[in-house]
N, CA, C and O atoms as CSV, one atom per row, in Angstrom:
chain,resi,resn,atom,element,x,y,z
A,1,UNK,N,N,110.480,-0.027,135.641
A,1,UNK,CA,C,110.325,0.969,134.634
A,1,UNK,C,C,111.477,0.750,133.595
A,1,UNK,O,O,112.600,0.412,133.970
A,2,UNK,N,N,111.183,0.939,132.357
A,2,UNK,CA,C,112.229,0.810,131.331
A,2,UNK,C,C,111.994,1.898,130.269
A,2,UNK,O,O,110.888,2.415,130.110
A,3,UNK,N,N,113.072,2.221,129.556
A,3,UNK,CA,C,112.982,3.155,128.458
A,3,UNK,C,C,114.086,2.779,127.424
A,3,UNK,O,O,115.244,2.535,127.763
A,4,UNK,N,N,113.654,2.752,126.180
A,4,UNK,CA,C,114.603,2.445,125.096
A,4,UNK,C,C,114.440,3.581,124.086
A,4,UNK,O,O,113.319,3.915,123.701
A,5,UNK,N,N,115.556,4.175,123.658
A,5,UNK,CA,C,115.492,5.301,122.721
A,5,UNK,C,C,116.580,5.162,121.667
A,5,UNK,O,O,117.621,4.542,121.885
A,6,UNK,N,N,116.300,5.760,120.524
A,6,UNK,CA,C,117.233,5.768,119.438
A,6,UNK,C,C,117.393,7.302,119.061
A,6,UNK,O,O,116.417,7.977,118.734
A,7,UNK,N,N,118.634,7.795,119.123
A,7,UNK,CA,C,118.885,9.228,118.775
A,7,UNK,C,C,119.697,9.239,117.470
A,7,UNK,O,O,120.721,8.568,117.346
A,8,UNK,N,N,119.212,10.009,116.521
A,8,UNK,CA,C,119.855,10.130,115.230
A,8,UNK,C,C,120.362,11.575,115.074
A,8,UNK,O,O,119.582,12.526,115.133
A,9,UNK,N,N,121.697,11.723,114.871
A,9,UNK,CA,C,122.276,12.995,114.718
A,9,UNK,C,C,122.777,13.148,113.259
A,9,UNK,O,O,123.823,12.600,112.913
A,10,UNK,N,N,122.054,13.874,112.422
A,10,UNK,CA,C,122.472,14.008,111.018
A,10,UNK,C,C,123.822,14.702,110.915
A,10,UNK,O,O,124.210,15.442,111.819
A,11,UNK,N,N,124.516,14.478,109.858
A,11,UNK,CA,C,125.833,15.167,109.668
A,11,UNK,C,C,125.586,16.661,109.448
A,11,UNK,O,O,124.454,17.144,109.430
A,12,UNK,N,N,126.685,17.348,109.284
A,12,UNK,CA,C,126.596,18.821,109.129
A,12,UNK,C,C,125.919,19.149,107.813
A,12,UNK,O,O,126.420,18.888,106.720
A,13,UNK,N,N,124.741,19.741,107.993
A,13,UNK,CA,C,123.931,20.144,106.826
A,13,UNK,C,C,123.491,21.612,107.050
A,13,UNK,O,O,123.784,22.224,108.077
A,14,UNK,N,N,122.808,22.119,106.086
A,14,UNK,CA,C,122.290,23.499,106.200
A,14,UNK,C,C,120.859,23.557,106.741
A,14,UNK,O,O,120.234,24.617,106.775
A,15,UNK,N,N,120.368,22.417,107.156
A,15,UNK,CA,C,118.985,22.389,107.756
A,15,UNK,C,C,119.028,22.730,109.240
A,15,UNK,O,O,120.094,22.782,109.853
A,16,UNK,N,N,117.835,22.963,109.806
A,16,UNK,CA,C,117.703,23.277,111.179
A,16,UNK,C,C,117.582,22.075,112.110
A,16,UNK,O,O,117.517,22.226,113.330
A,17,UNK,N,N,117.552,20.860,111.511
A,17,UNK,CA,C,117.393,19.654,112.316
A,17,UNK,C,C,118.727,19.212,112.879
A,17,UNK,O,O,119.667,18.913,112.143
A,18,UNK,N,N,118.790,19.177,114.211
A,18,UNK,CA,C,120.030,18.772,114.848
A,18,UNK,C,C,119.974,17.332,115.362
A,18,UNK,O,O,120.993,16.643,115.341
A,19,UNK,N,N,118.794,16.852,115.832
A,19,UNK,CA,C,118.691,15.510,116.276
A,19,UNK,C,C,117.232,15.016,116.160
A,19,UNK,O,O,116.290,15.803,116.247
A,20,UNK,N,N,117.079,13.737,115.969
A,20,UNK,CA,C,115.771,13.077,115.941
A,20,UNK,C,C,115.844,11.934,116.992
A,20,UNK,O,O,116.782,11.136,116.977
A,21,UNK,N,N,114.855,11.868,117.890
A,21,UNK,CA,C,114.824,10.833,118.902
A,21,UNK,C,C,113.493,10.075,118.772
A,21,UNK,O,O,112.421,10.665,118.641
A,22,UNK,N,N,113.618,8.722,118.816
A,22,UNK,CA,C,112.450,7.848,118.805
A,22,UNK,C,C,112.611,6.874,119.911
A,22,UNK,O,O,113.727,6.434,120.190
A,23,UNK,N,N,111.489,6.501,120.584
A,23,UNK,CA,C,111.616,5.569,121.673
A,23,UNK,C,C,110.337,5.085,122.230
A,23,UNK,O,O,109.258,5.475,121.783
A,24,UNK,N,N,110.450,4.191,123.256
A,24,UNK,CA,C,109.332,3.627,123.944
A,24,UNK,C,C,109.701,3.497,125.465
A,24,UNK,O,O,110.833,3.169,125.823
A,25,UNK,N,N,108.756,3.753,126.273
A,25,UNK,CA,C,108.989,3.543,127.708
A,25,UNK,C,C,107.725,2.871,128.364
A,25,UNK,O,O,106.606,2.944,127.855
A,26,UNK,N,N,107.992,2.236,129.491
A,26,UNK,CA,C,106.909,1.555,130.110
A,26,UNK,C,C,107.187,1.315,131.619
A,26,UNK,O,O,108.308,1.482,132.099
A,27,UNK,N,N,106.159,0.933,132.310
A,27,UNK,CA,C,106.296,0.632,133.729
A,27,UNK,C,C,105.283,-0.487,134.124
A,27,UNK,O,O,104.220,-0.652,133.525
A,28,UNK,N,N,105.687,-1.218,135.149
A,28,UNK,CA,C,104.827,-2.283,135.671
A,28,UNK,C,C,104.635,-2.026,137.198
A,28,UNK,O,O,105.614,-1.821,137.915
A,29,UNK,N,N,103.446,-2.038,137.655
A,29,UNK,CA,C,103.103,-1.719,139.087
A,29,UNK,C,C,102.659,-2.986,139.785
A,29,UNK,O,O,102.126,-3.884,139.134
A,30,UNK,N,N,102.861,-3.088,141.094
A,30,UNK,CA,C,102.455,-4.226,141.919
A,30,UNK,C,C,100.932,-4.256,141.997
A,30,UNK,O,O,100.350,-5.341,142.007
A,31,UNK,N,N,100.298,-3.154,142.049
A,31,UNK,CA,C,98.829,-3.104,142.160
A,31,UNK,C,C,98.302,-2.352,140.944
A,31,UNK,O,O,98.991,-1.470,140.431
A,32,UNK,N,N,97.065,-2.684,140.453
A,32,UNK,CA,C,96.512,-1.952,139.348
A,32,UNK,C,C,96.289,-0.485,139.691
A,32,UNK,O,O,95.898,-0.154,140.810
A,33,UNK,N,N,96.539,0.386,138.728
A,33,UNK,CA,C,96.341,1.803,138.905
A,33,UNK,C,C,95.087,2.279,138.280
A,33,UNK,O,O,94.908,2.061,137.082
A,34,UNK,N,N,94.171,2.931,139.007
A,34,UNK,CA,C,92.974,3.478,138.391
A,34,UNK,C,C,93.320,4.786,137.685
A,34,UNK,O,O,93.346,5.833,138.333
A,35,UNK,N,N,93.587,4.764,136.383
A,35,UNK,CA,C,94.019,5.910,135.675
A,35,UNK,C,C,92.857,6.749,135.062
A,35,UNK,O,O,92.930,7.974,134.970
A,36,UNK,N,N,91.825,6.054,134.665
A,36,UNK,CA,C,90.698,6.823,134.035
A,36,UNK,C,C,89.376,6.271,134.587
A,36,UNK,O,O,89.268,5.095,134.935
A,37,UNK,N,N,88.389,7.151,134.654
A,37,UNK,CA,C,87.068,6.739,135.115
A,37,UNK,C,C,86.410,5.875,134.045
A,37,UNK,O,O,86.564,6.120,132.848
A,38,UNK,N,N,85.681,4.871,134.490
A,38,UNK,CA,C,84.949,3.939,133.556
A,38,UNK,C,C,85.887,3.100,132.684
A,38,UNK,O,O,85.448,2.589,131.654
A,39,UNK,N,N,87.129,2.944,133.049
A,39,UNK,CA,C,88.020,2.105,132.315
A,39,UNK,C,C,88.634,1.064,133.273
A,39,UNK,O,O,88.776,1.313,134.470
A,40,UNK,N,N,88.984,-0.075,132.730
A,40,UNK,CA,C,89.639,-1.109,133.597
A,40,UNK,C,C,91.011,-0.707,133.954
A,40,UNK,O,O,91.747,-0.177,133.122
A,41,UNK,N,N,91.386,-0.949,135.199
A,41,UNK,CA,C,92.760,-0.607,135.700
A,41,UNK,C,C,93.711,-1.707,135.317
A,41,UNK,O,O,93.379,-2.888,135.428
A,42,UNK,N,N,94.908,-1.332,134.860
A,42,UNK,CA,C,95.964,-2.289,134.499
A,42,UNK,C,C,97.183,-2.109,135.369
A,42,UNK,O,O,97.385,-1.042,135.949
A,43,UNK,N,N,97.981,-3.123,135.463
A,43,UNK,CA,C,99.205,-3.054,136.223
A,43,UNK,C,C,100.388,-2.480,135.400
A,43,UNK,O,O,101.464,-2.262,135.955
A,44,UNK,N,N,100.202,-2.240,134.108
A,44,UNK,CA,C,101.284,-1.748,133.284
A,44,UNK,C,C,100.840,-0.501,132.581
A,44,UNK,O,O,99.651,-0.211,132.449
A,45,UNK,N,N,101.835,0.230,132.134
A,45,UNK,CA,C,101.635,1.476,131.394
A,45,UNK,C,C,102.748,1.600,130.358
A,45,UNK,O,O,103.906,1.365,130.704
A,46,UNK,N,N,102.468,1.948,129.135
A,46,UNK,CA,C,103.496,2.092,128.098
A,46,UNK,C,C,103.168,3.279,127.211
A,46,UNK,O,O,102.012,3.682,127.082
A,47,UNK,N,N,104.198,3.824,126.607
A,47,UNK,CA,C,103.989,4.933,125.661
A,47,UNK,C,C,105.092,4.982,124.702
A,47,UNK,O,O,106.188,4.494,124.978
A,48,UNK,N,N,104.833,5.579,123.531
A,48,UNK,CA,C,105.844,5.801,122.507
A,48,UNK,C,C,106.137,7.322,122.447
A,48,UNK,O,O,105.264,8.139,122.742
A,49,UNK,N,N,107.331,7.669,122.075
A,49,UNK,CA,C,107.625,9.088,121.972
A,49,UNK,C,C,108.559,9.350,120.786
A,49,UNK,O,O,109.310,8.482,120.341
A,50,UNK,N,N,108.472,10.591,120.299
A,50,UNK,CA,C,109.322,11.063,119.174
A,50,UNK,C,C,109.714,12.511,119.507
A,50,UNK,O,O,108.908,13.307,119.988
A,51,UNK,N,N,110.965,12.805,119.235
A,51,UNK,CA,C,111.446,14.208,119.492
A,51,UNK,C,C,112.224,14.744,118.304
A,51,UNK,O,O,112.798,13.995,117.514
A,52,UNK,N,N,112.223,15.999,118.212
A,52,UNK,CA,C,112.900,16.677,117.130
A,52,UNK,C,C,113.636,17.877,117.696
A,52,UNK,O,O,112.985,18.787,118.209
A,53,UNK,N,N,114.919,17.923,117.632
A,53,UNK,CA,C,115.747,19.045,118.095
A,53,UNK,C,C,116.078,19.920,116.882
A,53,UNK,O,O,116.646,19.450,115.896
A,54,UNK,N,N,115.724,21.157,116.973
A,54,UNK,CA,C,115.987,22.088,115.860
A,54,UNK,C,C,116.796,23.265,116.348
A,54,UNK,O,O,116.790,23.586,117.536
A,55,UNK,N,N,117.486,23.901,115.440
A,55,UNK,CA,C,118.300,25.069,115.791
A,55,UNK,C,C,119.320,25.337,114.728
A,55,UNK,O,O,119.500,24.532,113.814
A,56,UNK,N,N,119.993,26.460,114.835
A,56,UNK,CA,C,120.969,26.852,113.839
A,56,UNK,C,C,122.314,26.297,114.196
A,56,UNK,O,O,122.718,26.388,115.356
A,57,UNK,N,N,123.019,25.733,113.267
A,57,UNK,CA,C,124.395,25.340,113.448
A,57,UNK,C,C,125.332,26.532,113.119
A,57,UNK,O,O,125.322,27.069,112.011
A,58,UNK,N,N,126.110,26.904,114.093
A,58,UNK,CA,C,126.974,28.099,113.909
A,58,UNK,C,C,128.258,27.790,113.148
A,58,UNK,O,O,128.751,28.653,112.421
A,59,UNK,N,N,128.802,26.622,113.286
A,59,UNK,CA,C,130.060,26.235,112.562
A,59,UNK,C,C,129.949,24.922,111.884
A,59,UNK,O,O,130.902,24.472,111.249
């Protein structure tokens, strides 16, 4: 299993955005996994993700 991510923390601003996260993760299995009906099973699985942390900055 692996995961690579990039986190961006903007400087002190008056917006509610505190952090932005972008990344990819994946896994490789010894045997194919039947994940969905009527679909071919694969030994690997991968996904992309994005995150947004929001909130008020107090100081």
